[in-house]
N, C-alpha and C positions, 0 to 999 in steps of 0.2 A: 461795405457789405461784401464786395468781391473778395477781400482779404479774409474776412470771417468765414466765408464759405470754403475757401481753400484750406483754412486751419481745421475746420470740422472734418473735411474729407481726409486730411492728413492724419488726424487723430484716429479716425475710424480704421484707416489702413494699418496703423501701428498696433491697434488693439487686436485686429484680426491676425496679424503676424505673430503677436505674442501668444495668442490662443493656440495657434498651430504648433509653435515651438515647444510648448509645455505639454503637448499631447492631450489637451483637454477637449478638443473638438469632438463632439459626439458623433458616432457613426449613425448614419441615417439610411433607411431603406425607402426608396422612392415607391409611391403607390403606382399601380398600373395606369398608364396613360397620363400620369402627372409629370410636369416638367422637372428636370434634375436641377434642384436649386443649389446643389453643392458644386456644380460645374461653373466655370467662368463664362461659358457661352450661353447665349439665350436660345430658347427652344420655340420654334414657330408653332402657333396653335393649329390644331387639326382643322382642316377645311370643313365647312358645313356642307351637307349633302345638297345637291342641286334640287330645285323645286320640282322638276319633272323627271321621272326616271327615264333611263335609256329606252329607246323605242323598241329595240329588239334585244332584250337581255339574253346573254349566252348562258343557258343552263346546262349545256352539254359538257360533260367532263372532257378535259383536254386529252386524256389518255385512259385506256382501259386499265384499271388498277390490277396489279399483279397479285395473285393469290398469296395469302400469308403462308410462310413456311411452317410446316407442322413441327411442333416442339420435339426436340430430341430428348430422350430419357438418358440422363447421366447415370453411368454405372456407379453403384454405391461403393463408397470406400471400404476396403476390406477391414473387418474388425480384427483387433489384435487377438492373438491366440495365447492361451496360457502355456507356459513352459513346464518342464518336468517338476513335479511337486517335491519341495524340500521339507516342509512341515505341514501337517494337516491334523484334522480332528482325531483325538485319541492319543496323539504323541505326548510324551512327557520328558522332562529333563532340563538341563541347563540352557539348551537352545530356545526352548519354549519360554523359560524365564526371561532370557534376553529379549525375545520378541515382545512379551507382555510389557516389560519395563520400558522399552522404546515406544511402544504404542501409548503407554501411559504418559510419557514425556510430552506428547503432542495432543493429548486429550481424547484419544480414541478408545482407550481401555481404562476402566475405573475398577475400584476394588483392589483386593490384594493380588500380588504376583504369586501364582501358585505353582507354575511349572507344568500345569496340565492343560492341554489344548482342548477346551470344552466349548460350550455354546457361546460364552462371553467372548472368547478369543476369536471364534469364527465370525461373530457379528462385528467385532472391532476390525478384523482384517478385511471383511467385505466392505465396510464403510470406507476404510482407507483406500482400497482399490477403486471403488466407484468414484470417489472424489478426484482421483488422479487419472481416470480414463484407462485403468488397467482391467483385464478380465476379472470380473467380480465372482470369484470362485469360493472365497472364504478360506482357501488354502494358500500357502506361501510358495511362490516360485522364485526364480532368480531375479526377475524384473521387480517383483514386489519387495524382496529383501534389499536389493540394491537401493531402491528409491527410499525405503524406510531408513536405511543406514545413513544415506546422504542427508537426511533431514534431522537426524538425532545424534546424540553423543553416546559413547560407551557408558552403559548404566553403572552406577556405583554399587558397592556392596550393600549399602543401605537400601537402595532402590530394588535390588534383587531379593532382599530378605525382609522387606517391609519393616525396617527398623529406622528410627531417626538417627542420622549421623551425629556423632559426638560433637557437641558445640555448634550444631547447625544453625542455631538461632543466636547464640551469644558469643561465639568465638570471633575474635578479631584477627585471627591468623591470616597473614597474607594481605591485609588491608594497608593501603597507603597511610602513613602517619598523619597526613593532612586531613584524613577522614575522621580522626578520633576525637575531635573537639567540635562542639556545636552540632549543627544539623547538616548532613551531607549525603548526596547521592554519590557513592563511591563506585566507580566504573572501571573494571579491569579488562584490558584487551587480551591479556594472556589467558585468563580463566573464562573470558566471555561471560562475565557476571556483573550484575548491578546489585549492590548492597545498600540499603537505606539505613543510615546510622544516625542515632540521636544521642548526643553526649557520650560517645564511645560505646553505645549499645546497639548492635545490629538488630533491626526489627523486621526487615523484609529482604528476601533474596530472589532474584529472577535472572533467567538466561537472556542475553542480549546479542545483537548483531550490529556490525559497524559498516562504515563506508568502504568502497573498494580502493585500490591504489590510485585510481583516477579521481575519486572524490572521497578522500580520507576523512575520518572523524578527527577533529583537532584534539590534541592532548594538552593538559594543563589544568590550572585551577580557575574555575569560572563560578558564576552564580546564576540562579534562575532569574531571567530578566522579565519574562511574562509567561502566562499560561493560557491555553485555549482548549476547552473540552472537545469541541467539534470542529477543529481546524481542517481546512483543505489546502493543500499546497498551491501557492500562487504560481509556481514554476511548472510543476509536473501535473497539477490538477488531480491529485490523488488524496484520499482521506488520510488524515493524521490524527486519529482520536487521542485524547488525553495528552496533548502536546505541552511540554515544558521546555521552553527555549532558553538556551544557556550561552550560545556563541553565534550571534548573527542569526542565520536561518537554520542552524543546527539545533535539534531538539531531541529530547527523550520522548518517545511516543509509541503507541500500539501499532503493530504492522500486521495486517491480514496476510501479506505476502510471506512474511517470516513464519507465521503460523502455518501456512500452506506448504511452503517450499523449504523451510529450515535454512540451513547454511549453504544451500545451493545458490542462493542469491546474495545480494548485499544492498545496503542503503545508498543514498546519494550524499552521505555524510552524517546523517542522524544516527541516534542510538535507538535501534528497533527493539521492542519487547513483544513477545508472542503470547504471553499469558495475559489474557484480557482482564481477568479478575484481579490479578496482581497489580497491573498498571492502573486499574481504576482505584484500587486501595491506595497506591502510592500517590496518585494525583490528589486524592483527598487530603493527604497528610503533608505534602510538600507546599511550602510557601514561597512567594516571590522573595528573593534575597538569600535563600538557602544555597549552600555550597554545592558545586558539581565538580568532582575531581575525576579526570580521565587520565589513566596511566597504563603502562605496560606491566 
C-alpha cells in the first residue's frame, strides 16, 4: 500500500511538470478573498469575528483628512494651422489633374479627372485632411501636398487622361515567366504590383507594399498554403482580412494601415494590399495550392 501511494504521488508530480512545460496551464484569476490555489503555499482562513464586539469601539478618525486638491485645467494643445495655399477652388491645369489622380488612387476622389478644382475636389481634399489631422480647409497647402505625395505614386498618363492603359488587363509585359502557366499571384517588388494570372492571362492588378529591411518579404516560388478571411495576427494582434498564406507566417492580405499611410510604412513581411474591393475579389478567386511568385 505504501509503495502504491508513493507511485501515485510521483505520477501526479510528473503530470503537473509536463503541463507547465508545454504552456498549457490555464491562467486563473483568484476571486476576492479566495485562497490562491496556484501557489504552493497554503492560505490561512480568515478568523471569525468575536462573539462580543469591543467595549469601546474607536469611531474617531485617526487624522483630519486633508482637503482634496482642486483639479487643474490643462491647457489645450494648439491646433495645427494651415500653411500658404498652393491649390484651391477655381484653379485649373496640370497640378489639379495630378492632385485629383492621386486622391483617386487612395479612394478619396471618384469620377473623372478634370483638371478643375471644383466641389468634388474640395470635398475630397477636406476628407483627406480630416482623416490625417490636418487643418480641414479644402484647399491644398504644403503639409497636405507632402502627405498626399508620400502616400501615392506619380499618376500615369492613363490616370491623368481617364483612358485605359494599353494592355492594362491582358499584357504580360514585365511578368516573371514562372507566372505565365497555371494559376499564379505574380508579385513584383520593383513595380510594387500584384497581378493575378490564370493560364497566362492577367485578370487583376493591384498596388502592394512589402516588409522593411528588418522584416523582409521572402522572394521565390511558393504556393498558397491556407486562407483565412477574418484572420488576426497572433504576433502583432492586428487584423489581416482576406489572408492568403504562402510562406510560413507571410501572407497576401488587406492592410488598413497601407490604405491610410501608403508607402510611409511597411509590413512585417507580408504583402499588403490597400484596395479592399480588389483583395476581396482576389480572395474569392484564389485557391489553396495556387502559385505565389515574389520577385524583383
